[in-house]
N, C-alpha and C positions, 0 to 999 in steps of 0.2 A: 182717621181719614179713610175714605173709600173712593175708588175710581171705577167708572163704567165706560166702556168703549162702544160708541155708536158709529158704524161704518156708513159713509156717505158716498155719493156718486163722484166720479172723476178722481179716484185715488185719494179722497179725503176721509178724515175721521173726526169725530167729536168726542173728546174726553169729558165726561160729566164727573166733576170732582166735588166731593162732599166733605166739609170740615166739621168735626163735631162741635156741638154748641159750646161745650166747655172750653175747647181750644179757641173758638172765636171770641168767647168772653174774655179770655186772657189777653187776646190781641186788642180788644176794646179797652181794657184796663191799661195796657201799655200805651195806647194812643192818648188816653186821658192824661197819663203821667207826663207824656211828651208835650202835650198841648196846653196844660193848665196854666203855665206861666204866661201864656198869651191871652188869657181870657179874664175879663173883669166882671165880677158879680157884686152888686151893691151889698154892703155889709161885710164883705170879706176882702182881706188884703190880696193883691194880685198874686196868683199862684197858690192860694190857700183855699179856694172854694172847693167844697166836696163835689165829687162827681155827680151825686144825685141832684145837687142844686143846679149844676150846669145843664144836666139833662132835662130838668124841670123847666128851665128857662128856654133852652134852645131845641128841646126835643130829644127823645131817646136815641135818635139816629145820628146825633151830632158827631160821634166818633166812629161811626160805621165805615165811612169811606176810607179813612186813614187805616183802620184795622184791616179792611179788605186788601188795601194796597200792600200792607205789611205781610199778610198771609199768602197772597197769591204766588209770589216767586218760589218760595220754599215748597208750597203745596203742589205747584205744577212740577217742580223738579222731582219730587217723590212720585207723583203720578207718572211722569215720564219713565222713571226706573221700574215702576211696578206694573205698568199696563201691558208689557210684553210686545208692544208694537215698535216697528222701526220707523221712527219719526224723522222727517227730513226737511222740516220748515219751522220757522218761528211760529208760535201759537197766536191765534186771534182769540182774545179772551172776552167773554161776556158774562156778566153777573146774572145768575138765575134766581137765587133767593138770598135776600139780605134783610132779615127781620129779627126783632128781639125775641129771645127765647127759642129760636130755631137754629138748626145747623146752617152754616154758610155754604151755599152751593154756587159754583161757577163752572162755565164750560170753556174748553180750549179747542178750537178748530185747527187741525194740523194736516199736513200732507204726509202720506205714508210712502215708504220706499216702493217704487213700482217694480213689478215683475218684469224680467227680461227673457224674451225668447231668442236665443242665439241662432244666428245663421251660420254660414261657413266662417270658421276662424283659423283653420289649418290650411297651409298652402295658398294663402292669399297672394295674388299677383300684384306687384307694384313696379313702377318704373325705376330704373337705376339712376342714381343722382351722380352727376359729373363732379369729381373732386380735384380736377386738374387746376393748378395755380398758374396764372399767366404773369408775364413780366409787368403788365399794366397794373395788376392787383398789388404786386410787390411795391411798385413805385408809389401807388396811392397810399399804401400803409405807411411808407416812409414819409410821405408828404404830410399825412395826418399827424405823425409823431413830431414832425418839424413844427407844425402849427401849435401843437400842445406845448412845445418848448419855446415858443415865441416870447420875447420880452415885451412887457407892456410899458410903453414910453409915454409920459405925459406930454401933451401937445398944447401949446398956448398961442401959436402964431397962425392958426387957421381955423376954419369952421368945421362943423361935424361932417364926416364922410361915412359912406356905407362901410359896415363891419367895425366901426369904432366902438369902443367901450366908453360909455358916458355915465356920469352921475347927474340925476335929473330931479328937479322939484316940479311938481305939477298939481293943478287943482282943476276939476271938471265942473262945468256949469251947463244946465239945460234951461233955456229961456231966461238966462241971466241969474239963475239960482243954483248955488252949489248943492251937489247931491252927496248922500252918504257913501263912503267908500271910494270917492273919486279924488282923494288927496294923498299925495305921497311926498316925502322929503328925503333927499340923499338916496334916491332909488337907483340901483345899478341896472343898466340896460345896455344890451349889445344891439346896435342898429342892424336890422335885417334878420333878427332872431325870430320874429313873429310872435313875440311874447305879448304884445299889446293888440288892441283891436285893429283890424286891417286898415291901413292908411295912416295910422298914428306915427309909426317910426319913420316912414318915408318923408313926412313933413318936417322932421327934425334935421334932415340933411341940409347943410348950408347955414345952420344957425350958429351964432357966435356964443362964446362963453360969457355968462353974466347978463345976457340980453334977454328980456322977457319976450316970448313969442306966443302966438296962438295956433293951436292945432285943431282943425275941424274934422269931426268924424260923425258917423251915424251908427248907433247901436244896432246890432242884428235883431231881426224880428223875433228870434227865439232866445233873446237875452234873459237871464235868470230873474232880474228885477222887472216886474210888470210895468212899473212907472217909467222905465227907460227903454222898453222895447220899441225899436224903430225910430227913436228920438234922435234929433240932431244935437250934438254936444260940442262945446268949445272948451278945450283944455288950455289954461294959461300955464306955460312951461318956461323954466329957466334951466339952461344947461350949466352945471356947476364945474364939471371936469370933462376933459376929453383925453382918451388914451388910445394909441394905435399900437398894433402888433408889429414887432420887428423880427423877421424870420432869421434863424441861424443858417450859416453856410453848411452845405452837405459835404462834409469832409471827415477825415479820420478823427478830428477833435470832437465833432458832433457824435460820431459813433461811440467814442469812449465815454461821453457824457450821458448818453441815453441807454447804454447797454454795458455788458461785461466785456465787450470786444474792443480791440485796439484799432481795427481798420474798418472802413466802409464795406469792403468785400465780405469780411466775416459777419458784420452786422446784417448785411443784405441777405446772406445765406441763412442766418437765423430767423429773419423775418419771413423768408419763404417757408422754412420748416414750420414755424408757428401757424402760418396761414394754411399749410397742408394739414396740420393737426386739427385746426379749427374746422376746415372744410370736411374732414373725415367725421368729426363729431356732429357737425351740422347735417351731414348726409345720414348719419345714424338716426338723428332726431327726425329728419324728414321721412325716413323709411318707417319709423315707428308711427308717426302721425298718419302717413298714408295707409298703413296696415289697419290702424285703429279706425280710421274714417271708413274704410271699406267694410270692416266688420260691423260698424254702426249701421251703415246703409243696408246691410243684409240681415239686421236684427230688428226685433219689434219691441217697443216699450212705449207706454203712455206716461208722459211727464206731467205731473200736476203743476199748474201755474204758480201755486204758492211755493213750490220747490224752486222754480226758476227765479221767482222774486227774491227768495232768501239768498240764493247764490249771487244774484245781481248786487244785493246790498253788501254782501261780504266782499265782492270784488271791488265795489266802489270804496269801501272802507280801506282796502289794501292800497288802492290807487291814492287815496287821500293821505295815507301814511307815507307813501313814497314821495309825494309832493312835499309834505311837511319835513321829511328827512333831508330834502334838498334846501331847506331854509325858507320855503315859501308858505304863505298862508293860503289854505285851500279856498277860502271865500274870495280872496283877492285874485287867486288863479282863475277862478270861474268868471269874475268880473272882467278881467283883462283879456281873457280868451273868448268872451261872449258865450260861454256855455252855462248850462244849468245842471243841477243834480238829476233832474228828470231827463234831460237830454242825454247825459252820460249813461244813465240807466238804460235808456232805449238803445244807445249805441253798443253797449256791452252785452245785450241780450243774446246775440248769436254765440259769443264766446262763452257765456254762462251755460247755454244749452250744450255746446261742445264739451265743456268741462263735466257737466252732469252725465251726458251720454257715455263719454269715455270711461268715467269711473264706474258706471253701472255695468257696462259690457265687460270691463276688465275684472270686476268683482265676480261676475257670473262665470267668466272663464277660469278664474282661480278656483272657484267652487267646483266647476265641472272637471277640472284636471287635478283636483286635490293639491293645489299649490298653496302651501302654508309656510309661514315664517316660523323658524325654530328659535329656541332660547339662545342658541349660538348666534343666529342672525341678529337678534335683539341686542345681545351683549356687544357685538361688533358696532352696532349703531350707537349704543351708549358710549363706546370708546371714541367714536368719531366726534360725538357731541362734546365729550369731556376734553378732547384735544382742541376742538374749535373754541370752547369757552374757557380753556385753561383751568379746568376744575377737576376734582377727583371723581372717578367713575361712580363711587357709591353716592356721592352728593348729587350727581346728575340723575341717577336712578331714583333717588328719593324725591327729587323735584318733579320728575316725570310722573310718578305715582302710577296707580293701577289704570286709571282712565287714559293717561298718556301712553302707557305701555300698550293698551288695547289698540289705540289709534296707530301707533308705530307698527305694531304687528300687522294690522290691516294694510297699511301703506306698503310694507315690505312684500306682502302677498300680492298686491297689485303690481309692484315692480317686477315680481317674478312672472306675472301674467304677461306684462309688456315684453320681457325677454323671450318668453315662450312663443308668442305669436310672431315676433320679429324673426326669430331663428327659424321658424317654420314657414316663413313667407318666401315667395319666389320672385326674383328680380328679372325684369325683361329689358330689352333694348340695351 
């Protein structure tokens, strides 16, 4: 295999990857072995037809596409390692040559890591963040804890009210026809949570248990399903259960149940301390963000769109994983919130740009100041991971591997750059 790099405009490059004819022939043979059981040839039992007979009937190229799809991932990975370029996007692949008796050639268009021209990064001026904790904030934190410890009491003698937790059956119709994804049974819903399309939850207030009712809504114009955009819909709903929250009394018993303290006074003092610690941590983060933002504004870099798109896809995948970790189906989440994958990608573009620019300037600062992670830094990080996952350090290090170690070392160097610019910043006001 060989790879050539062709530099393009806009921070892009094209890798021309050539796979030897013999290697491509092996892939074609593997494709034949995988596919032959699905191909019928007169005069042969299914799965027993020779490759030559299949190619004679269907053409020499019958297995080429499967062979190419098999080769491309590994060939690109090798080209990625060998090309010597710092690639920062997923590749856009195009087949260049796919012919019998010749090498297989394909191209991969990628974004390259942009150069950063740093501006001022020492002595950056930022506003000081207030870390004082007020009595109102302490009271609110206690009220929030009180709400979390509320008892859920089944209600059978009244209709649905705001803030109730209900169990709901529903099915949606547009022009009298049920639509895909619009049906749910025994679905848990908190009234007022905003989980469903605007107007849906409000119309359930006042409904009785076991009585079918109709909820009328209009799908948003930017709804993910084209056939539902802007359409009026009717949901036939039945409330199966109603539960209301019963708040505990704010007394010493409450304090002993939600904390390690015996009295409300002790608990309240601990709440204040935790809020102070959190505000101090938030202030530190805010200072870091402000410093990095100021450095970005004073630096120069041209970010390829392909790099931004790759970052957006990664962030969307992370968001989907968080949604699924909460027990929600991502597709249903988008349906009931009236969002689309494209809409979410558009919304997160500014955050994607911030994440890219932050990383680039911090890597540039780490390089300029010779801030590198040491083996001791790496070992401490492995110890933290081992403790977190309840595993032996050697096992964690083995699982991380060389590629993982390289990433951890880079991340640690970036963390040192964050500390460096923050410590050298100047707070005003």
